Backbone bond lengths (Angstrom), bond angles and torsions (degrees), N, CA, C in turn:
res aa  C-N    CA-C-N  psi(-1)  N-CA   C-N-CA  omega(-1)  CA-C   N-CA-C  phi
1 M - - - 1.412 - - 1.519 108.23 -
2 N 1.342 115.90 127.21 1.461 120.29 -179.31 1.505 107.93 -117.67
3 Y 1.353 118.06 142.24 1.488 123.55 177.99 1.514 106.97 -141.58
4 A 1.282 112.83 132.02 1.467 121.00 172.89 1.542 109.15 -127.59
5 A 1.315 116.51 123.38 1.458 121.86 -179.93 1.513 109.94 -69.09
6 P 1.335 116.22 146.34 1.492 120.05 173.70 1.517 111.01 -61.79
7 W 1.342 116.70 148.22 1.492 121.58 -178.36 1.508 112.68 -58.14
8 W 1.318 116.49 -30.21 1.466 119.47 -173.27 1.571 113.73 -82.87
9 L 1.312 114.54 -2.63 1.520 121.53 175.98 1.514 105.71 -124.71
10 P 1.322 121.46 77.94 1.482 122.72 -168.88 1.556 113.63 -83.37
11 S 1.347 120.28 -15.99 1.441 117.04 -170.38 1.547 110.47 -120.08
12 G 1.269 114.47 164.52 1.526 119.06 174.91 1.505 114.17 -58.92
13 H 1.305 115.91 -42.45 1.450 120.18 178.29 1.559 111.59 -62.95
14 A 1.311 116.08 -44.78 1.420 120.41 177.81 1.523 113.67 -65.17
15 Q 1.349 116.46 -36.97 1.464 122.32 176.15 1.475 112.88 -73.12
16 T 1.285 118.86 -11.90 1.487 124.41 177.61 1.499 110.23 -93.47
17 I 1.315 116.84 -51.19 1.462 122.43 -169.55 1.532 114.53 -78.13
18 W 1.360 114.32 -50.10 1.513 117.80 -179.90 1.429 113.79 -56.37
19 P 1.340 122.44 -50.72 1.465 122.13 -177.73 1.451 115.81 -59.26
20 A 1.386 116.84 -35.13 1.420 122.34 179.25 1.521 113.00 -68.38
21 L 1.291 115.66 -28.82 1.499 120.13 -177.88 1.481 115.97 -100.30
22 Y 1.320 116.84 -35.21 1.484 116.32 -165.61 1.556 113.48 -128.67
23 S 1.289 121.06 -20.81 1.486 119.23 -176.58 1.454 113.88 -73.17
24 R 1.332 115.30 156.81 1.408 122.19 -177.52 1.528 110.31 -71.67
25 R 1.321 117.63 136.77 1.426 120.64 -176.71 1.497 115.87 -104.82
26 V 1.276 119.62 -33.65 1.401 126.97 -177.62 1.521 113.95 -128.97
27 F 1.366 115.96 152.29 1.454 117.99 -178.83 1.535 110.48 -114.75
28 G 1.275 116.94 -0.60 1.501 122.38 171.73 1.507 109.91 -112.89
29 P 1.345 117.08 -160.30 1.448 121.55 176.08 1.545 111.13 -61.51
30 S 1.273 118.78 163.05 1.437 121.26 175.51 1.534 110.28 -60.76
31 L 1.329 114.24 141.13 1.504 116.65 179.17 1.503 113.53 -65.66
32 R 1.290 116.08 143.85 1.473 120.62 -179.93 1.542 104.69 -116.49
33 F 1.255 117.15 107.88 1.487 122.80 178.62 1.531 108.65 -90.91
34 R 1.311 113.67 144.44 1.504 118.95 164.97 1.495 104.52 -113.58
35 R 1.335 116.91 142.00 1.455 123.75 -173.60 1.491 112.77 -107.64
36 E 1.308 114.67 136.03 1.458 118.73 171.95 1.531 108.24 -120.73
37 R 1.308 115.38 138.48 1.530 119.77 174.83 1.506 107.62 -102.28
38 W 1.346 112.32 120.00 1.457 119.46 176.24 1.518 110.18 -102.04
39 I 1.314 114.88 137.41 1.482 120.26 172.81 1.513 109.89 -85.83
40 T 1.294 117.82 127.07 1.444 125.18 -177.14 1.555 109.65 -80.03
41 P 1.350 113.20 162.14 1.474 117.22 175.64 1.580 116.41 -55.21
42 D 1.275 115.13 -27.61 1.522 120.37 178.17 1.513 111.82 -94.17
43 L 1.365 116.95 16.30 1.487 123.96 175.28 1.502 111.62 68.06
44 D 1.322 119.52 25.44 1.422 123.17 170.79 1.553 103.69 -94.04
45 F 1.376 115.11 -163.04 1.461 116.64 176.76 1.514 108.75 -141.21
46 M 1.327 116.34 157.24 1.451 126.28 173.78 1.419 108.71 -135.62
47 D 1.353 118.86 134.64 1.459 124.54 178.36 1.547 109.39 -97.98
48 V 1.251 115.71 129.88 1.505 121.96 179.41 1.492 109.31 -120.99
49 D 1.316 118.98 124.08 1.476 125.27 179.42 1.533 107.78 -98.78
50 F 1.375 114.76 134.03 1.474 122.22 179.57 1.485 109.97 -121.62
51 C 1.358 115.17 146.08 1.431 124.27 164.97 1.485 107.15 -121.59
52 D 1.313 116.91 122.15 1.481 119.51 -178.86 1.544 111.59 -83.08
53 P 1.331 119.78 148.88 1.423 121.47 -177.61 1.550 112.25 -65.23
54 P 1.304 117.78 136.71 1.485 117.22 -178.81 1.611 108.56 -73.10
55 A 1.298 115.60 141.80 1.426 119.59 -176.27 1.554 114.92 -66.33
56 M 1.334 115.34 -27.32 1.434 116.33 -177.62 1.539 112.93 -79.61
57 V 1.331 118.99 -11.98 1.444 122.08 179.14 1.521 109.32 -106.87
58 A 1.322 118.48 -34.49 1.474 121.09 -172.09 1.545 107.60 -70.59
59 D 1.348 113.55 155.73 1.445 123.59 177.11 1.509 110.16 -62.13
60 P 1.334 119.81 116.93 1.504 119.49 -174.07 1.501 110.87 -69.26
61 A 1.335 120.22 -13.61 1.407 121.64 179.91 1.513 112.97 -78.91
62 L 1.346 115.49 -13.80 1.458 121.11 179.59 1.511 111.20 -105.51
63 S 1.336 114.25 137.56 1.446 117.93 171.96 1.509 108.47 -69.13
64 E 1.369 116.10 164.90 1.450 120.05 -175.45 1.462 112.87 -56.57
65 D 1.347 117.09 -44.08 1.457 119.26 -177.31 1.502 115.67 -83.03
66 A 1.314 115.40 -0.32 1.472 120.23 174.53 1.528 113.74 -99.13
67 R 1.342 116.45 -4.19 1.450 119.84 176.82 1.479 111.42 -76.47
68 P 1.343 119.85 159.55 1.474 120.12 179.97 1.509 110.47 -60.84
69 L 1.318 115.25 147.27 1.441 122.94 177.24 1.500 109.68 -119.36
70 L 1.351 114.89 122.76 1.467 120.90 175.24 1.513 110.18 -99.50
71 V 1.312 117.01 121.55 1.402 124.80 -177.73 1.529 109.48 -108.81
72 L 1.368 115.71 128.22 1.485 120.10 179.70 1.514 108.97 -116.56
73 F 1.353 114.54 129.89 1.433 122.22 171.87 1.537 107.81 -104.27
74 H 1.332 115.19 118.82 1.472 119.59 -170.26 1.557 110.62 -77.02
75 G 1.308 111.34 176.17 1.493 120.05 178.81 1.507 115.20 -91.33
76 L 1.315 117.35 -170.59 1.412 122.04 -178.68 1.532 112.72 -58.85
77 E 1.330 116.83 119.65 1.479 124.56 -179.49 1.527 109.95 60.43
78 G 1.324 117.71 26.95 1.449 120.57 172.68 1.524 114.94 -89.74
79 S 1.304 115.67 -175.88 1.452 119.75 -178.44 1.548 110.46 -166.57
80 S 1.292 118.08 -172.50 1.469 120.66 177.55 1.514 110.25 -72.85
81 S 1.333 117.85 -10.99 1.481 120.19 178.05 1.494 112.02 -96.18
82 S 1.325 119.95 -1.08 1.429 120.34 177.56 1.569 110.32 -64.96
83 H 1.330 115.73 153.35 1.487 117.22 -174.39 1.515 111.78 -58.53
84 Y 1.327 117.41 -39.03 1.438 118.82 -177.03 1.550 111.46 -71.14
85 S 1.332 113.48 -32.70 1.526 119.58 -179.10 1.537 107.26 -64.94
86 E 1.328 116.86 -46.45 1.521 120.82 -179.13 1.501 109.10 -66.47
87 A 1.325 118.66 -37.62 1.511 121.64 -179.56 1.498 111.73 -66.04
88 F 1.319 116.86 -44.18 1.456 119.16 177.10 1.547 112.54 -69.43
89 G 1.337 114.93 -32.33 1.505 117.25 173.84 1.506 111.50 -65.54
90 D 1.352 117.99 -35.92 1.434 120.68 177.54 1.503 110.22 -67.81
91 Y 1.330 119.06 -37.10 1.418 122.77 176.50 1.540 110.04 -63.97
92 A 1.297 117.55 -46.94 1.496 121.75 179.62 1.521 110.19 -59.24
93 R 1.358 117.36 -43.93 1.417 119.67 -179.82 1.527 110.78 -62.84
94 A 1.299 117.88 -42.89 1.487 123.95 -179.07 1.506 110.87 -60.19
95 H 1.260 117.05 -27.23 1.534 122.72 -174.14 1.470 111.69 -110.15
96 G 1.321 118.43 17.26 1.469 122.73 173.98 1.489 113.97 62.79
97 M 1.300 117.65 33.53 1.483 121.10 176.44 1.489 112.44 -105.87
98 G 1.316 116.32 154.35 1.475 121.10 167.28 1.508 107.47 -74.98
99 Y 1.300 113.77 161.20 1.472 119.40 -175.42 1.531 108.76 -145.51
100 A 1.355 112.67 133.94 1.554 119.06 -178.16 1.472 108.76 -135.91
101 V 1.335 116.19 134.30 1.469 121.20 172.95 1.590 107.67 -122.37
102 P 1.272 117.32 101.16 1.446 119.59 175.92 1.580 105.45 -77.31
103 H 1.304 115.24 133.43 1.449 121.99 173.45 1.501 112.08 -87.07
104 F 1.335 114.81 126.95 1.436 117.16 171.05 1.594 107.19 -62.63
105 R 1.331 115.31 155.70 1.446 119.74 -171.56 1.540 110.81 -57.48
106 G 1.349 114.09 130.32 1.405 120.51 178.90 1.512 118.43 85.69
107 C 1.386 113.69 3.78 1.438 118.22 -176.23 1.525 112.69 -107.55
108 S 1.322 119.25 2.16 1.460 121.15 -176.65 1.530 113.60 -95.35
109 G 1.340 117.36 6.89 1.460 123.75 -178.67 1.466 114.11 101.11
110 E 1.389 118.25 0.16 1.435 122.07 177.44 1.505 107.09 -138.43
111 L 1.270 115.04 131.53 1.455 121.36 178.95 1.519 114.12 -63.26
112 N 1.331 116.39 129.39 1.473 119.09 179.99 1.555 110.91 -68.99
113 L 1.278 115.67 172.25 1.449 120.71 -174.01 1.516 118.05 -95.98
114 A 1.261 118.59 -30.07 1.498 125.94 -176.60 1.534 109.23 -76.04
115 P 1.330 114.89 159.87 1.451 119.81 173.58 1.552 113.50 -59.77
116 R 1.315 115.14 -31.88 1.506 117.20 -176.84 1.476 112.16 -74.78
117 A 1.282 116.90 168.01 1.485 123.35 177.03 1.581 105.33 -131.26
118 Y 1.275 116.47 -111.96 1.500 119.70 177.28 1.505 107.14 -152.61
119 H 1.348 117.18 163.13 1.419 120.33 176.00 1.528 111.63 -155.52
120 S 1.301 115.26 176.47 1.501 122.18 -171.92 1.478 114.62 -67.60
121 G 1.319 117.52 -16.32 1.481 119.65 -177.08 1.538 109.36 -114.60
122 D 1.273 117.76 23.96 1.504 122.25 -168.56 1.568 110.58 -75.01
123 Y 1.274 116.35 52.79 1.521 120.75 -172.64 1.510 110.51 -66.73
124 E 1.363 119.35 -29.06 1.431 120.32 -178.24 1.546 108.75 -67.56
125 E 1.338 117.79 -39.14 1.455 120.16 175.92 1.546 110.93 -66.50
126 I 1.299 117.86 -40.57 1.463 121.17 174.29 1.497 110.58 -56.83
127 G 1.317 118.24 -47.36 1.376 121.89 -176.32 1.559 112.89 -63.20
128 W 1.356 116.03 -40.07 1.423 121.54 177.51 1.484 112.15 -60.14
129 V 1.329 116.99 -42.87 1.413 124.04 -176.76 1.542 108.20 -66.29
130 L 1.333 114.88 -53.90 1.503 118.21 -179.17 1.454 114.40 -59.25
131 K 1.336 118.53 -40.03 1.447 121.44 178.73 1.526 111.46 -62.49
132 R 1.316 114.61 -38.63 1.485 118.26 -177.59 1.538 108.59 -72.07
133 L 1.326 117.22 -39.61 1.480 119.78 175.15 1.557 113.47 -62.73
134 K 1.298 114.05 -38.77 1.452 117.70 177.55 1.510 113.81 -64.44
135 A 1.337 116.41 -35.37 1.440 120.97 -178.53 1.495 114.05 -67.15
136 R 1.335 115.66 -21.55 1.468 119.93 -175.09 1.528 112.53 -113.06
137 H 1.309 117.64 -8.57 1.492 120.53 -177.28 1.472 109.46 -114.65
138 K 1.386 114.97 127.87 1.468 121.08 -178.17 1.552 113.66 -82.06
139 G 1.283 116.53 -23.97 1.477 120.60 -177.65 1.481 115.36 -84.85
140 E 1.337 116.93 178.93 1.425 120.48 175.14 1.496 113.29 -64.38
141 I 1.322 116.29 148.70 1.427 120.23 173.79 1.536 111.08 -117.95
142 I 1.306 117.37 132.09 1.431 123.25 175.11 1.512 106.62 -123.43
143 A 1.312 117.78 147.90 1.475 118.94 -175.61 1.544 110.41 -136.98
144 V 1.352 111.57 147.15 1.467 120.11 178.65 1.541 106.83 -134.98
145 G 1.305 113.71 137.09 1.463 120.02 176.93 1.492 109.74 -119.44
146 V 1.325 118.42 140.32 1.422 123.10 -175.46 1.505 109.63 -115.00
147 S 1.340 115.07 127.66 1.458 120.98 179.07 1.545 111.02 55.17
148 L 1.339 117.15 -117.80 1.499 119.63 178.62 1.500 111.23 -55.83
149 G 1.320 116.69 -40.57 1.470 122.05 -180.00 1.587 112.45 -63.86
150 G 1.357 112.35 -30.49 1.430 116.64 -178.76 1.541 110.81 -73.68
151 N 1.287 114.25 -38.57 1.515 118.92 179.00 1.551 108.82 -65.43
152 A 1.350 116.37 -41.58 1.463 121.34 -177.48 1.520 109.02 -67.55
153 L 1.296 116.31 -40.38 1.512 121.50 -178.52 1.534 107.50 -63.78
154 L 1.314 118.48 -45.69 1.473 121.66 179.43 1.521 110.08 -63.35
155 R 1.340 119.13 -40.00 1.435 121.72 178.43 1.528 111.38 -61.03
156 W 1.398 114.77 -38.52 1.461 117.09 173.69 1.495 114.93 -63.22
157 A 1.325 115.10 -41.85 1.512 118.75 179.44 1.583 108.48 -67.00
158 E 1.309 115.43 -34.46 1.498 116.86 177.82 1.546 112.31 -66.23
159 E 1.320 116.04 -43.29 1.406 121.89 -178.69 1.552 111.40 -67.66
160 M 1.300 115.11 -35.49 1.488 120.20 -173.76 1.510 110.93 -80.55
161 G 1.324 119.36 -28.69 1.480 121.32 -176.03 1.540 111.08 55.40
162 E 1.277 117.83 -131.86 1.452 124.50 -175.38 1.528 110.48 -64.90
163 R 1.314 120.09 -25.59 1.426 123.25 -179.31 1.512 114.25 -67.02
164 A 1.357 114.08 -20.47 1.515 117.30 179.76 1.473 111.48 -62.55
165 G 1.352 119.74 -30.73 1.452 122.33 -177.95 1.508 113.87 -68.15
166 R 1.318 118.58 -14.38 1.479 121.71 178.88 1.550 106.78 -77.54
167 I 1.309 117.23 -17.20 1.519 120.22 -174.93 1.517 112.31 -109.57
168 V 1.262 117.21 -49.53 1.445 122.49 -178.22 1.551 110.05 -125.33
169 R 1.310 115.75 150.12 1.490 120.88 178.17 1.499 111.78 -84.15
170 A 1.327 119.94 -35.18 1.444 122.84 -176.58 1.558 110.66 -161.65
171 V 1.249 118.13 153.21 1.508 124.86 -178.53 1.475 109.06 -131.22
172 A 1.369 112.96 155.21 1.449 120.19 174.24 1.541 108.14 -140.58
173 S 1.342 117.62 142.96 1.451 121.64 165.14 1.497 109.96 -113.97
174 V 1.330 112.87 146.57 1.452 120.93 -177.97 1.499 109.48 -123.37
175 C 1.334 119.83 115.64 1.433 123.95 177.45 1.497 113.98 55.30
176 A 1.319 116.10 36.22 1.464 118.72 -179.26 1.541 110.27 -75.74
177 P 1.289 118.03 142.59 1.453 124.09 174.74 1.559 110.25 -78.44
178 L 1.318 119.95 75.66 1.452 123.35 -166.87 1.489 111.62 -68.17
179 D 1.339 117.79 -23.39 1.435 123.93 171.61 1.515 108.12 -114.04
180 L 1.308 117.03 94.23 1.440 120.01 -170.99 1.537 114.85 -64.19
181 A 1.286 116.49 -29.83 1.479 120.45 178.72 1.553 107.10 -68.02
182 A 1.350 117.89 -45.32 1.476 120.45 178.36 1.520 111.78 -62.82
183 A 1.350 116.92 -42.65 1.460 117.27 177.09 1.468 114.96 -67.07
184 G 1.399 116.35 -36.84 1.446 122.05 178.67 1.545 108.29 -62.31
185 W 1.336 117.27 -41.22 1.447 120.94 178.92 1.527 111.87 -63.84
186 A 1.377 114.50 -41.76 1.479 118.76 -177.34 1.524 112.03 -67.25
187 I 1.315 116.62 -45.69 1.478 120.08 -174.45 1.602 109.00 -74.14
188 G 1.282 119.58 -13.10 1.460 121.56 -178.61 1.508 112.11 -95.72
189 R 1.302 120.96 9.41 1.462 124.21 -177.27 1.542 113.64 -125.23
190 G 1.281 111.91 144.25 1.561 121.42 171.30 1.486 111.65 53.92
191 L 1.313 116.59 -135.39 1.419 125.08 -174.84 1.528 110.42 -58.90
192 N 1.292 116.74 -39.97 1.435 123.44 -178.08 1.587 106.95 -55.73
193 R 1.298 116.62 -45.69 1.435 121.58 -176.73 1.521 110.45 -63.31
194 Q 1.334 112.91 -43.45 1.527 119.11 -178.43 1.555 112.47 -69.13
195 V 1.297 117.78 -32.51 1.484 120.80 -173.62 1.466 110.28 -100.87
196 Y 1.356 117.14 -66.87 1.508 117.18 -170.21 1.529 113.42 -78.96
197 T 1.282 118.36 -35.52 1.502 119.47 178.02 1.454 109.09 -63.21
198 R 1.286 120.52 -47.13 1.489 123.47 176.95 1.455 110.86 -58.47
199 M 1.361 119.60 -45.41 1.453 123.27 179.46 1.506 111.87 -55.90
200 F 1.340 116.82 -50.17 1.469 120.70 -178.58 1.479 109.93 -64.13
201 L 1.362 119.67 -50.55 1.398 121.00 -174.76 1.566 113.00 -64.98
202 R 1.346 114.93 -25.45 1.469 116.80 175.77 1.501 114.12 -64.18
203 S 1.342 115.30 -26.48 1.483 117.90 173.84 1.508 112.61 -96.06
204 M 1.323 121.23 -34.62 1.409 123.55 -170.58 1.560 112.12 -78.67
205 K 1.280 117.16 -40.56 1.473 119.26 -177.88 1.496 113.69 -61.97
206 P 1.406 118.33 -47.34 1.481 115.60 176.90 1.462 114.54 -61.59
207 K 1.363 117.87 -36.31 1.495 118.80 176.15 1.513 113.94 -65.31
208 A 1.342 114.83 -35.93 1.464 119.23 176.80 1.551 110.85 -66.82
209 L 1.333 115.77 -37.95 1.463 117.45 177.92 1.535 112.98 -70.27
210 Q 1.335 116.04 -32.42 1.471 120.48 171.38 1.531 110.99 -63.35
211 K 1.356 113.39 -35.55 1.504 116.28 179.95 1.538 107.84 -71.03
212 L 1.298 119.17 -32.98 1.465 122.39 174.33 1.483 110.79 -63.32
213 D 1.321 118.70 -38.32 1.459 121.61 175.89 1.494 111.13 -62.74
214 Q 1.279 116.74 -37.15 1.490 121.15 -179.97 1.452 110.50 -68.93
215 H 1.375 116.40 -38.78 1.475 123.51 -171.49 1.474 108.65 -132.11
216 P 1.421 117.57 78.76 1.493 120.64 -178.23 1.563 109.99 -55.34
217 G 1.387 110.23 137.27 1.452 118.17 176.90 1.521 113.10 87.03
218 L 1.354 118.37 7.76 1.415 122.65 -173.65 1.543 109.45 -66.21
219 F 1.370 114.45 -40.14 1.509 120.57 176.77 1.508 107.09 -152.69
220 D 1.347 114.22 -178.71 1.434 122.83 -176.45 1.550 109.41 -83.90
221 R 1.251 117.49 109.75 1.465 122.18 -176.59 1.543 110.82 -57.35
222 E 1.333 114.30 -45.92 1.514 118.20 -174.41 1.554 110.25 -67.94
223 A 1.328 115.84 -34.74 1.466 118.53 176.81 1.539 110.82 -67.47
224 M 1.340 118.24 -35.58 1.461 121.23 174.83 1.518 109.39 -65.11
225 L 1.241 118.47 -47.11 1.479 119.00 -176.44 1.528 110.04 -64.18
226 A 1.308 117.47 -28.09 1.491 121.48 -178.73 1.521 111.36 -83.17
227 A 1.309 119.07 -14.06 1.484 120.86 -176.37 1.542 110.00 -62.42
228 R 1.319 113.09 129.48 1.465 120.29 -176.45 1.542 113.56 -114.79
229 D 1.338 115.58 -8.36 1.470 116.50 -179.82 1.507 105.89 -150.17
230 L 1.359 116.76 174.54 1.457 120.14 -178.66 1.497 113.02 -68.01
231 Y 1.330 121.42 -26.60 1.402 122.65 175.71 1.504 110.20 -61.88
232 E 1.270 117.34 -48.02 1.477 122.03 -179.55 1.524 110.79 -69.02
233 F 1.339 116.74 -37.99 1.465 117.48 176.86 1.517 112.58 -64.11
234 D 1.321 115.38 -43.51 1.460 119.45 -178.97 1.554 110.90 -66.96
235 N 1.300 116.24 -30.74 1.499 119.68 -179.86 1.550 111.11 -69.66
236 V 1.349 113.52 -33.91 1.488 117.81 -179.32 1.503 111.24 -87.25
237 F 1.337 119.59 -38.05 1.436 121.28 -171.64 1.524 114.72 -114.13
238 T 1.283 116.97 -68.14 1.478 122.25 -170.63 1.461 113.04 -56.57
239 A 1.330 120.11 -52.32 1.419 122.65 -174.14 1.531 114.16 -65.40
240 P 1.360 118.87 -53.45 1.453 116.65 179.85 1.529 114.39 -65.10
241 L 1.317 118.43 -36.36 1.433 120.73 -174.89 1.584 111.87 -71.02
242 H 1.309 115.17 -15.05 1.466 117.58 -175.34 1.537 112.74 -123.14
243 G 1.376 114.77 24.56 1.427 120.30 170.43 1.478 116.41 85.27
244 F 1.319 120.23 15.02 1.466 123.84 177.14 1.543 110.05 -102.02
245 N 1.318 115.42 150.78 1.446 120.52 -175.99 1.530 111.92 -77.27
246 S 1.328 118.55 -30.01 1.411 124.75 -171.13 1.511 109.08 -164.04
247 T 1.406 115.84 173.31 1.431 116.36 173.35 1.539 110.00 -64.07
248 E 1.342 118.31 -40.45 1.502 117.15 179.53 1.538 110.09 -59.89
249 D 1.357 118.45 -42.98 1.435 122.55 -179.86 1.493 110.14 -59.29
250 Y 1.342 115.47 -47.46 1.500 122.39 -177.79 1.551 110.06 -62.84
251 W 1.272 117.75 -48.52 1.455 121.95 -176.07 1.564 110.87 -64.50
252 A 1.326 112.50 -37.51 1.508 114.19 -178.42 1.520 111.93 -73.22
253 R 1.385 117.75 -44.61 1.473 120.03 -175.51 1.497 112.19 -77.38
254 A 1.398 120.14 -21.40 1.406 119.41 -174.85 1.538 111.56 -95.87
255 S 1.315 119.70 -10.44 1.442 121.15 -177.81 1.512 112.93 -71.40
256 A 1.410 114.92 136.73 1.397 117.83 -176.21 1.510 114.62 -83.66
257 K 1.349 117.54 -21.47 1.427 122.11 -171.37 1.535 113.76 -57.37
258 P 1.252 123.33 -42.37 1.462 123.23 -177.39 1.520 116.14 -64.30
259 H 1.363 113.94 -19.06 1.462 118.89 -170.18 1.546 114.79 -115.44
260 L 1.353 116.25 7.29 1.471 118.41 -173.46 1.530 115.11 -58.27
261 A 1.345 117.10 -26.40 1.459 119.49 -179.65 1.519 112.13 -72.68
262 R 1.327 118.73 -8.55 1.510 122.17 177.31 1.545 111.07 -83.24
263 I 1.349 119.67 -14.04 1.436 122.74 -178.49 1.530 109.72 -66.35
264 Q 1.395 114.59 132.24 1.433 119.40 -174.77 1.554 113.16 -120.39
265 I 1.344 114.70 11.37 1.480 119.72 174.78 1.524 107.46 -123.24
266 P 1.332 118.26 161.83 1.455 119.40 179.50 1.576 109.21 -59.28
267 A 1.309 114.40 130.79 1.452 119.99 -174.95 1.533 107.67 -139.45
268 L 1.280 117.74 126.51 1.490 122.40 172.61 1.542 108.96 -104.93
269 V 1.347 115.04 132.10 1.452 120.84 -178.86 1.566 107.19 -123.39
270 V 1.368 113.21 108.97 1.437 121.82 -174.89 1.534 110.71 -103.64
271 N 1.258 117.10 124.19 1.522 120.87 174.08 1.567 107.81 -144.68
272 A 1.314 113.52 122.77 1.474 117.17 173.53 1.514 109.21 -74.55
273 M 1.336 117.11 143.22 1.438 122.00 -177.83 1.541 113.55 -74.19
274 N 1.369 114.87 -15.44 1.482 115.78 175.07 1.483 111.09 -109.27
275 D 1.332 120.10 30.43 1.449 123.55 175.96 1.510 109.64 -69.74
276 P 1.396 119.37 120.52 1.458 119.14 -176.06 1.531 112.47 -63.64
277 F 1.313 118.16 -24.47 1.472 121.63 -177.35 1.514 115.43 -84.08
278 V 1.376 115.42 -24.22 1.475 118.44 -168.70 1.549 107.09 -125.20
279 P 1.302 117.55 104.79 1.493 122.72 -177.89 1.569 107.26 -59.48
280 V 1.327 110.21 137.50 1.501 115.55 -179.58 1.500 113.22 -62.74
281 W 1.333 116.43 -29.23 1.486 120.15 -178.69 1.557 111.02 -68.60
282 S 1.357 117.02 -17.32 1.410 121.84 -176.07 1.542 111.19 -91.07
283 L 1.294 121.12 -8.18 1.405 123.52 -176.28 1.484 113.43 -69.27
284 P 1.317 119.35 143.10 1.536 121.75 178.95 1.576 109.37 -70.18
285 H 1.336 114.02 159.12 1.443 123.60 175.48 1.541 107.82 -107.75
286 Q 1.317 117.05 149.54 1.463 121.32 -175.70 1.515 113.87 -57.50
287 D 1.267 118.14 -34.74 1.457 120.28 -176.02 1.575 114.48 -74.42
288 A 1.376 112.73 -4.44 1.451 118.17 -179.32 1.559 114.38 -112.30
289 V 1.333 114.72 7.51 1.499 116.33 -170.07 1.525 112.98 -114.76
290 G 1.292 118.80 -8.08 1.459 120.79 -178.30 1.514 114.23 90.30
291 D 1.326 112.79 167.69 1.492 118.50 -170.51 1.465 111.62 -75.21
292 H 1.386 121.71 -18.88 1.419 123.27 -175.75 1.508 116.43 -88.63
293 V 1.332 114.19 -7.94 1.446 120.95 -174.46 1.516 110.77 -105.24
294 T 1.331 117.72 129.65 1.442 124.20 173.75 1.491 109.92 -108.10
295 L 1.327 117.79 128.29 1.479 120.77 178.06 1.509 109.56 -101.25
296 W 1.322 116.75 132.88 1.419 123.71 171.52 1.520 108.10 -122.72
297 Q 1.394 116.55 112.39 1.399 121.23 -174.79 1.528 113.28 -130.03
298 P 1.319 113.85 72.18 1.462 119.84 -175.43 1.575 110.78 -67.86
299 A 1.306 119.76 155.34 1.409 125.21 -178.38 1.553 112.28 -63.03
300 H 1.355 117.02 -29.65 1.427 120.16 -175.09 1.519 111.98 -131.54
301 G 1.314 116.24 173.71 1.470 121.99 -177.27 1.503 114.33 135.95
302 G 1.361 115.31 -24.42 1.485 115.84 -177.71 1.453 113.79 65.67
303 H 1.295 120.86 -160.91 1.449 125.01 176.31 1.469 112.42 -95.25
304 V 1.282 116.82 102.70 1.505 125.00 -178.15 1.538 110.82 53.56
305 G 1.330 114.35 46.06 1.413 120.11 178.37 1.513 112.68 -111.13
306 F 1.319 117.09 -77.30 1.472 121.49 177.36 1.504 112.65 48.96
307 P 1.355 118.14 50.27 1.498 120.06 179.95 1.491 110.61 -75.41
308 Q 1.344 114.47 154.27 1.521 120.28 175.44 1.523 106.89 -140.12
309 G 1.325 112.60 159.55 1.501 119.16 169.88 1.454 111.10 92.63
310 P 1.362 116.03 173.47 1.490 122.34 178.58 1.571 110.13 -72.39
311 I 1.279 114.41 160.23 1.465 123.08 -179.12 1.529 109.01 -45.79
312 P 1.386 120.49 131.45 1.412 126.92 3.62 1.568 116.61 -89.33
313 G 1.342 114.31 8.63 1.430 120.66 -179.75 1.495 116.47 76.45
314 H 1.351 117.24 177.16 1.437 120.43 178.68 1.489 108.19 -137.80
315 V 1.343 119.60 166.35 1.454 122.16 -178.74 1.557 111.05 -120.70
316 R 1.339 115.16 23.11 1.514 115.05 178.82 1.503 112.80 -83.86
317 S 1.314 119.79 -7.74 1.470 118.96 179.99 1.500 112.32 -64.45
318 L 1.283 118.99 -35.32 1.443 122.23 179.17 1.512 111.57 -67.84
319 P 1.313 121.29 -53.42 1.443 121.99 174.88 1.506 115.21 -55.18
320 D 1.376 115.60 -40.99 1.414 119.83 178.50 1.557 111.48 -59.58
321 A 1.264 116.42 -46.00 1.489 121.92 -179.24 1.505 109.43 -67.58
322 V 1.358 117.09 -55.22 1.469 121.02 -176.21 1.550 110.65 -65.86
323 G 1.320 116.55 -46.85 1.479 118.67 -178.88 1.534 111.59 -63.85
324 G 1.359 115.62 -37.85 1.449 116.55 177.07 1.499 113.33 -61.81
325 W 1.361 114.13 -39.60 1.468 118.26 -179.41 1.544 110.31 -67.27
326 L 1.357 116.82 -42.68 1.410 120.98 177.65 1.530 113.58 -58.33
327 L 1.352 114.79 -47.46 1.450 118.15 178.11 1.524 112.87 -60.54
328 Q 1.287 114.97 -44.73 1.502 117.81 179.46 1.501 110.13 -63.94
329 A 1.312 119.03 -42.29 1.480 121.65 -179.31 1.571 109.82 -66.47
330 S 1.272 117.53 -35.28 1.462 121.25 -178.76 1.518 111.50 -69.58
331 Q 1.298 117.60 -23.28 1.468 121.13 -175.94 1.534 113.08 -99.63
332 A 1.332 113.65 -4.18 1.490 118.47 178.15 1.514 114.47 -67.50
């Protein structure tokens, strides 16, 4: 897979920010999602958005529920309306596939009910979703995770080993922070801290405080208000609410990088070398990831950007490359 950034977006920051805000996402009509609300085993809820395959594109020999299903797990504070979600949905539609975007808890526009939220190593939630989709879908399932969702998806594949192949044919992660400590260090420094950390906390802190209103005493309100980076936020909220002792414990146990060699299904791991969130020195090397894992580490792309074309550009190049790899791997 080859990728060359357009001349008018020369840096990792530009290739991250511009595509998310301005680049074209779809080449057909706007996607129309239908939403299902699933009750979780702990009596919470999860919202899953679906796009059904168009009849004029899909293989007429296959019934609707026997066509391939592409499942996307979004990134931190993402949703089915994120630029990458819509671009992958457009790819799925163009190739006659069904498409599903499960929302991590609290990310669908409505605060979830349980004390828990979601986190980068939430492989048990990933597994519950995929198992439920497999039970209702007759065709092959392929899955892609973006950023946080990519790390969590890989953690699921690592934990499942050979059993993962009974549920999905192939997986891909896109710009996942495979070493959470390295990514946490990167996003907490310099321009990253001023731009991206502030952006995430602007969404995450109000939701956490709403969660505290739901469950008084869940965490220290003053400590939350004082949090100035993701390390401090995770120490107050993410780590204790999800069974970790501290931010360090969470980042160490949730990181996918140390366990990539355990994956036993085709897996593509995509990381741009100029990703502002993921230091290049933290990326895995091919000799350490096992025979089932393919690394794609282009020089450019930013964080979930990979724009192409003249201004304002489009973001379909990433779904085309990743989706094509997944389809080929699923048919091998």
